[in-house]
C-alpha positions as CSV (number, residue, x, y, z in Angstrom):
1,M,144.4,121.7,-5.6
2,N,140.9,120.8,-4.8
3,K,142.2,118.3,-2.2
4,T,144.4,120.8,-0.5
5,S,141.5,123.3,-0.4
6,W,139.2,120.8,1.1
7,L,141.7,120.0,3.8
8,V,142.2,123.5,4.7
9,S,138.6,124.0,4.9
10,V,138.1,121.0,7.3
11,L,140.8,122.4,9.4
12,T,139.5,125.8,9.7
13,L,136.1,124.6,10.4
14,T,137.5,122.3,13.3
15,I,139.6,125.3,14.7
16,G,136.5,127.6,14.6
17,I,134.3,125.2,16.3
18,G,137.0,124.7,19.1
19,I,137.4,128.5,19.5
20,G,133.5,128.8,19.7
21,S,133.3,126.1,22.3
22,W,136.1,127.8,24.4
23,L,134.5,131.2,24.2
24,T,131.1,129.8,25.1
25,E,132.5,128.1,28.3
26,Y,134.6,131.2,29.2
27,H,131.5,133.3,28.9
28,Q,129.5,130.9,31.2
29,N,132.2,130.9,33.8
30,T,132.4,134.5,33.7
31,S,128.7,134.9,34.1
32,E,128.6,132.4,37.0
33,H,131.6,133.9,38.8
34,K,129.7,137.5,38.4
35,D,126.5,136.2,39.6
36,S,128.3,134.3,42.6
37,R,130.2,137.7,43.4
38,A,127.0,139.7,43.0
39,N,125.1,137.1,45.6
40,A,128.2,137.1,48.0
41,K,127.9,140.9,48.5
42,T,125.2,142.2,50.5
43,N,125.2,145.7,52.3
44,G,128.9,145.9,51.4
45,E,129.7,142.6,53.6
46,T,131.4,139.8,51.7
47,K,130.1,136.5,52.5
48,R,131.7,133.0,51.8
49,L,130.0,130.2,49.9
50,L,129.1,127.2,52.2
51,F,127.1,124.9,49.9
52,Y,123.9,124.9,47.6
53,R,120.6,123.7,49.1
54,N,117.6,122.2,47.2
55,P,114.8,125.0,47.1
56,M,112.2,122.4,47.6
57,N,113.9,120.0,50.3
58,P,116.3,121.9,52.4
59,S,117.9,118.6,53.6
60,V,119.3,118.0,50.2
61,T,122.4,119.9,49.5
62,S,125.4,119.9,47.1
63,P,128.8,121.5,47.4
64,V,128.5,122.8,43.6
65,P,125.9,124.4,41.6
66,A,123.0,121.9,40.6
67,K,119.4,121.5,39.5
68,D,116.5,119.7,41.1
69,P,114.6,117.0,39.3
70,M,112.2,119.9,38.3
71,G,114.9,122.0,36.8
72,M,115.0,124.6,39.5
73,D,118.6,125.9,40.5
74,Y,119.7,124.8,43.9
75,V,120.0,128.1,46.4
76,P,123.5,129.2,47.4
77,V,124.0,129.3,51.1
78,Y,126.7,131.9,52.5
79,A,128.3,132.1,55.8
80,D,127.1,135.0,57.9
81,D,130.2,136.6,59.5
82,S,127.6,138.1,62.2
83,N,126.5,134.5,63.1
84,G,129.9,133.2,64.0
85,A,131.3,131.1,66.8
86,T,130.4,133.5,69.4
87,E,126.7,133.2,68.9
88,P,124.4,130.1,69.8
89,S,123.3,127.6,67.1
90,G,120.0,128.3,65.7
91,T,120.2,132.2,65.9
92,V,117.9,133.6,63.1
93,K,118.4,136.9,61.2
94,I,115.3,138.4,59.5
95,D,115.2,141.6,57.6
96,P,112.7,144.4,58.7
97,V,110.1,143.8,55.9
98,T,109.6,140.0,56.6
99,E,109.7,140.7,60.3
100,Q,106.7,143.1,59.9
101,N,104.9,140.9,57.5
102,I,105.1,137.8,59.8
103,G,103.8,140.0,62.6
104,V,106.7,139.7,65.1
105,R,105.9,141.4,68.5
106,T,108.1,141.4,71.5
107,A,107.9,142.1,75.2
108,I,110.4,143.0,77.9
109,A,111.2,140.5,80.8
110,R,110.5,142.5,83.9
111,Q,111.2,141.9,87.7
112,E,107.9,142.0,89.6
113,T,105.9,140.2,92.3
114,L,103.4,137.5,91.1
115,S,100.1,137.2,93.4
116,H,97.3,134.7,92.1
117,I,93.6,134.1,92.8
118,V,92.4,130.3,92.9
119,R,88.8,130.2,91.6
120,A,86.7,126.9,92.3
121,V,83.3,125.4,93.1
122,G,82.5,125.0,96.7
123,R,79.9,123.1,98.7
124,V,78.6,124.4,102.0
125,A,78.6,121.7,104.9
126,Y,78.2,121.6,108.6
127,D,81.0,122.8,110.9
128,E,82.2,119.4,112.4
129,E,83.0,121.0,115.4
130,R,79.6,122.3,116.2
131,L,77.6,119.1,115.2
132,I,76.0,117.5,118.3
133,R,74.6,113.8,118.1
134,L,72.6,113.3,121.4
135,H,72.3,109.8,122.8
136,P,70.7,108.6,126.2
137,K,72.9,107.5,129.0
138,T,70.5,104.9,130.1
139,E,67.9,102.5,128.8
140,G,64.2,103.6,128.9
141,W,61.1,104.6,127.1
142,I,60.3,107.9,125.5
143,E,57.2,109.4,127.0
144,T,56.9,112.9,125.8
145,L,58.8,114.2,122.5
146,R,58.6,117.9,122.8
147,I,60.6,118.9,119.8
148,D,59.2,116.4,117.2
149,K,60.0,118.2,113.9
150,T,63.4,118.6,111.9
151,G,64.6,122.2,111.1
152,E,63.4,123.8,114.4
153,W,65.8,126.0,116.3
154,V,66.4,125.2,119.8
155,K,68.5,127.1,122.4
156,K,70.8,125.8,125.0
157,D,68.9,124.0,127.9
158,D,65.7,123.7,126.0
159,D,63.5,120.7,127.0
160,L,63.7,118.1,124.2
161,L,61.9,115.0,125.7
162,S,61.0,113.0,128.7
163,I,62.3,109.5,129.4
164,Y,61.3,106.9,131.9
165,S,64.2,104.8,132.9
166,P,64.2,102.2,135.9
167,Q,67.8,102.9,136.5
168,L,67.0,106.7,136.8
169,V,64.4,106.0,139.3
170,A,66.6,103.8,141.4
171,S,69.5,106.4,141.4
172,Q,66.8,109.0,142.7
173,Q,66.0,106.6,145.5
174,E,69.8,106.2,146.5
175,Y,70.1,109.8,146.3
176,I,67.1,110.5,148.8
177,L,68.5,107.7,151.2
178,A,71.9,109.4,151.1
179,L,70.3,112.6,152.0
180,N,68.4,111.3,155.0
181,N,71.5,109.2,156.2
182,L,73.5,112.5,156.2
183,K,70.8,114.3,158.1
184,A,70.8,111.7,160.8
185,L,74.6,111.4,161.1
186,E,75.6,114.9,160.7
187,N,75.6,115.5,164.5
188,S,77.6,112.3,165.2
189,P,80.7,112.8,167.3
190,I,82.6,110.2,165.2
191,E,84.2,112.2,162.4
192,D,84.6,109.2,160.2
193,I,80.9,108.3,160.2
194,R,80.0,111.9,159.4
195,R,82.6,111.9,156.4
196,G,81.3,108.5,155.2
197,A,77.7,109.9,155.0
198,E,78.9,113.0,153.0
199,E,80.8,110.8,150.7
200,L,77.8,108.8,150.0
201,L,75.7,111.8,149.2
202,R,78.3,113.3,146.8
203,S,78.7,110.1,144.9
204,S,74.8,109.6,144.6
205,R,74.5,113.2,143.4
206,E,77.4,112.6,141.0
207,R,75.7,109.6,139.5
208,L,72.6,111.5,138.7
209,K,74.7,114.3,137.0
210,L,76.4,111.7,134.9
211,L,73.0,110.4,133.8
212,D,72.1,113.9,132.5
213,V,69.6,114.7,135.1
214,P,68.9,118.4,134.6
215,T,70.1,120.8,137.3
216,H,66.5,122.0,138.1
217,Q,65.2,118.5,138.7
218,L,68.1,117.6,141.0
219,H,67.3,120.7,142.9
220,D,63.6,119.8,143.1
221,L,64.5,116.1,144.2
222,T,66.7,117.6,147.0
223,R,64.1,120.1,148.2
224,T,61.0,117.9,147.9
225,Q,62.6,114.5,148.1
226,Q,59.9,113.1,145.7
227,I,60.9,110.7,143.0
228,K,60.2,111.6,139.5
229,K,59.2,108.9,137.2
230,S,60.3,110.5,133.9
231,L,63.2,113.0,133.6
232,H,63.8,115.6,131.1
233,I,66.7,115.5,128.5
234,H,67.8,119.2,127.5
235,S,69.7,120.4,124.5
236,P,73.3,120.8,125.4
237,A,73.7,123.7,122.8
238,A,72.0,126.0,120.5
239,G,71.3,125.0,117.1
240,I,69.0,123.5,114.3
241,V,67.5,120.0,114.7
242,M,68.8,118.3,111.7
243,N,67.5,114.8,112.6
244,I,65.1,113.1,115.2
245,G,65.8,109.5,115.7
246,V,63.1,108.5,118.1
247,R,59.2,108.9,118.6
248,E,57.0,108.6,121.8
249,G,56.9,105.4,123.2
250,Q,59.9,104.0,121.6
251,Y,62.4,101.9,123.7
252,V,65.9,103.4,123.5
253,T,69.3,102.3,124.6
254,P,72.6,104.2,124.7
255,A,73.1,103.3,121.1
256,T,70.0,105.2,119.9
257,E,70.4,108.6,118.5
258,L,68.0,110.9,119.9
259,Y,68.8,114.3,117.9
260,M,71.3,115.5,115.7
261,I,71.6,119.2,116.3
262,A,73.8,121.5,114.3
263,D,75.1,125.0,115.2
264,L,74.9,126.8,111.9
265,S,76.4,130.0,113.2
266,T,79.5,129.0,111.3
267,V,79.7,126.6,108.3
268,W,82.5,124.8,106.4
269,V,82.8,125.0,102.6
270,Y,84.7,122.3,100.8
271,A,86.3,123.0,97.4
272,D,88.8,121.3,95.1
273,I,91.8,123.0,93.6
274,Y,94.3,121.5,91.0
275,E,97.7,120.5,91.6
276,Y,99.4,123.4,89.8
277,E,97.5,125.8,92.2
278,L,98.7,124.1,95.3
279,P,102.0,126.1,95.8
280,W,100.0,129.1,96.0
281,V,97.4,128.4,98.8
282,K,98.0,128.0,102.5
283,G,96.0,128.1,105.6
284,G,94.7,131.4,106.6
285,D,94.4,133.0,103.2
286,P,91.3,135.1,102.8
287,V,88.3,133.8,100.7
288,E,85.4,135.2,99.0
289,M,82.3,133.5,98.1
290,Q,79.1,134.1,96.0
291,L,76.0,131.8,95.9
292,A,73.3,131.8,93.2
293,G,70.7,131.4,95.8
294,I,72.1,134.8,97.5
295,P,72.6,137.1,94.5
296,G,74.6,140.4,95.1
297,R,75.9,139.3,98.4
298,T,79.6,138.3,98.9
299,F,80.6,136.4,102.0
300,K,84.1,136.7,103.4
301,G,85.9,133.7,105.2
302,R,89.3,132.1,105.4
303,L,91.1,129.1,104.3
304,A,91.1,126.7,107.4
305,Y,92.8,123.5,106.1
306,V,94.4,121.9,103.2
307,Y,94.0,118.2,103.0
308,P,97.2,116.1,102.8
309,Y,96.0,113.9,100.1
310,A,94.8,114.2,96.6
311,E,91.6,112.7,95.0
312,A,92.5,109.8,92.9
313,K,89.8,110.3,90.3
314,T,89.9,114.1,89.8
315,R,93.7,114.6,90.7
316,S,92.4,117.5,92.8
317,I,93.3,118.6,96.3
318,K,90.3,119.3,98.8
319,V,90.4,122.4,101.0
320,R,88.2,123.4,103.8
321,L,87.0,127.1,104.1
322,A,85.2,128.6,107.1
323,F,82.7,131.3,106.9
324,D,80.5,133.1,109.6
325,N,76.7,132.4,109.2
326,S,75.1,134.3,111.9
327,E,72.4,135.3,109.7
328,L,71.8,131.6,108.8
329,L,71.6,132.4,105.0
330,L,74.2,129.8,104.1
331,K,72.6,126.2,104.1
332,P,74.4,122.9,104.1
333,D,74.7,121.4,100.5
334,M,74.4,124.6,98.7
335,Y,76.8,125.3,96.0
336,A,79.0,128.4,95.7
337,Q,81.8,130.2,93.7
338,V,84.7,130.8,95.8
339,A,87.8,132.8,95.1
340,I,91.0,132.1,97.5
341,M,93.0,135.4,97.6
342,A,96.6,133.8,97.9
343,R,98.8,135.6,100.1
344,R,101.8,133.9,99.0
345,Q,103.7,136.0,96.5
346,L,106.8,135.4,94.5
347,K,109.2,137.9,93.3
348,A,110.9,136.9,90.0
349,V,111.7,137.6,86.4
350,T,108.3,137.3,84.6
351,L,107.4,136.9,80.9
352,P,104.0,136.8,79.1
353,S,102.9,133.1,78.8
354,E,102.5,133.3,75.0
355,A,106.3,134.0,74.8
356,I,107.0,130.4,75.8
357,V,107.5,127.7,73.0
358,R,106.7,124.4,74.8
359,S,107.9,121.3,73.0
360,G,106.9,118.8,75.8
361,T,110.4,118.1,76.8
362,R,111.8,121.7,77.1
363,D,110.4,125.2,77.4
364,Q,112.2,127.8,75.0
365,V,112.0,131.5,74.2
366,F,113.4,133.7,71.5
367,V,115.4,136.7,72.8
368,K,116.1,139.6,70.5
369,R,119.8,140.2,70.4
370,A,119.7,143.1,67.8
371,P,117.3,144.5,65.2
372,G,116.2,141.5,63.1
373,K,118.3,139.0,65.1
374,F,116.7,136.3,67.4
375,E,118.5,133.8,69.6
376,P,116.7,130.7,70.8
377,R,117.2,130.0,74.5
378,L,116.1,127.3,76.9
379,V,114.3,128.4,80.1
380,T,113.3,126.9,83.4
381,L,109.9,128.1,84.5
382,G,108.3,128.5,87.9
383,L,104.7,129.7,88.9
384,A,102.3,131.2,86.5
385,S,99.7,133.8,87.3
386,N,97.4,136.2,85.2
387,G,99.0,135.3,81.9
388,R,102.6,135.9,83.1
389,V,105.0,133.1,84.1
390,A,108.1,133.5,86.3
391,V,111.5,132.5,84.7
392,L,113.9,130.9,87.2
393,E,116.8,130.5,84.7
394,G,117.5,131.5,81.2
395,V,116.3,135.3,80.9
396,E,117.5,138.3,82.7
397,A,115.2,141.3,83.5
398,G,115.3,143.8,80.8
399,E,115.8,141.4,77.9
400,E,113.3,141.5,75.0
401,V,111.6,138.3,73.9
402,V,109.2,137.4,71.1
403,T,105.6,137.0,72.0
404,S,104.1,136.6,68.4
405,A,105.1,134.7,65.3
406,Q,107.7,132.7,67.5
407,F,106.6,129.4,66.1
408,L,107.8,130.7,62.5
409,I,111.2,131.7,64.1
410,D,111.4,128.5,65.8
411,S,111.0,126.5,62.5
412,E,113.7,128.7,60.7
413,S,116.0,128.3,63.8
414,K,115.7,124.5,63.8
415,L,116.4,124.6,59.9
416,R,119.6,126.8,60.7
417,E,120.7,124.6,63.3
418,A,120.1,121.4,61.3
419,T,121.9,123.2,58.3
420,V,125.1,123.8,60.6
421,K,124.9,120.2,61.7
422,M,125.3,118.9,57.9
423,I,128.3,120.8,57.5
424,A,131.4,118.6,57.2
425,P,133.1,117.9,60.6
426,G,136.1,120.3,61.3
427,H,134.5,123.2,59.4
428,A,132.8,126.1,61.3
429,A,129.4,127.4,60.4
430,D,131.0,130.5,58.8
431,E,133.9,128.7,56.8
432,P,133.3,127.7,53.0
433,V,132.9,124.0,52.4
434,D,135.3,122.2,49.9
435,S,133.4,119.7,48.0
436,D,136.3,117.1,48.3
437,S,136.0,117.4,52.1
438,V,132.2,117.0,52.4
439,P,131.1,113.3,52.8
440,E,128.6,112.1,50.2
441,H,126.0,111.7,52.9
442,Q,126.0,115.5,53.6
443,H,124.4,116.1,50.4
444,S,122.1,113.1,49.9
445,K,118.5,113.1,49.4
446,G,117.8,110.8,52.5
447,P,119.2,108.2,54.6
448,L,117.9,105.3,52.3
449,E,118.0,106.9,49.0
450,P,120.8,107.2,46.4
451,I,123.1,110.1,46.7
452,D,124.3,112.5,44.2
453,T,128.2,112.8,43.9
454,G,129.9,115.9,43.0
455,E,130.5,114.7,39.5
456,H,126.7,114.2,38.9
457,A,126.1,117.8,40.3
458,V,128.8,119.2,37.9
459,Q,126.8,117.4,35.0
460,Q,123.7,118.9,36.2
461,G,125.2,122.4,36.3
462,D,126.5,121.9,32.7
463,H,123.0,120.7,31.6
464,R,121.6,124.2,32.4
465,H,123.2,125.7,29.3
466,D,122.2,122.8,26.9
């Protein structure tokens, strides 16, 4: 009797333990099913489970519930029906509270005409077309130097110096002989003789002119027929004497520079612009200039020439500007601030420059498709000016783009795109993933680390209720 009672007790205890274990497992599965259903319903929309993701390392996924080494539950990832195959990969959805917290701001792409002002530092220089370097036409000695100081202003035909030249004396003698010969033969009945005398006089006079004999001295020589020991050299144009290359008594040759005279009524200004500004400028653009030495004054000029090469060291392009200087306020080698008012304008779709996410190899913006939904889109950029950039391809006028916090959105977008790529081949982003169809490398911890199998993940899930 005692043995029978003992067997009954053992059997009853075994049955009770089995029933208790079954009830515990049933309660666990029911709770997990309820939690899964609760999480799968949001705003009345049913979402399908894709996989579970490690909360600390999004690259680690599992097809079944699991825990990470720190004991944290994997986060379920559901398919978003609104982010289906019709939307580009990487589209991000953000709830309004989060959007406000991270400071998302947007701007409208608009069709407008871009203009630009190129600012640079300029250097005043001589107008090369108005720069005169005076040399004698013959050898000789300087007798009198009438303009002997640099910086003096001379007018056209002003007497600069006197030079004694044996060649000039001989040419005067030839001219006087030609005059007397014509006077003696002008009444000759033979026409060829008269014509020969006239040609000799003409050639003698022309030789004196080519030797820069002044007109008034040539007139005096014709009238008095007295040879002048020294002849005057006059200024061929008005300007400032910038250099004097001789002194009295000095022997000179045609290679000797007597004076350098600069007409400063107009000046050139050289400036360097950067390569990205080159598409904006062209010849004839108006230019404004200001100088520290002439405060409160703005000079207006024009862009005369864009040089067809770049500077090797600075990678900039030199431009030449022309300014009127009738008041002689602008002096060579002065520095100035110049502003080129580019007349070239571009009509295009423009965005704020801060809306562009530049990765070095591509340019991207985030277009707001709906409240809280942002689509990444590659764009082709054109010219930029005044904080706005022209978009040649990728965005249409009227579309709304993100201008603030786009880098946070970009990080989430890349994470979404990487997550989609980790889904098993043959499954769309909005389809649930079967654990048997997911290769082991899809829920591995890294390319070189051991992977967790589905069996191990189940053991981790069971361990939660230990």
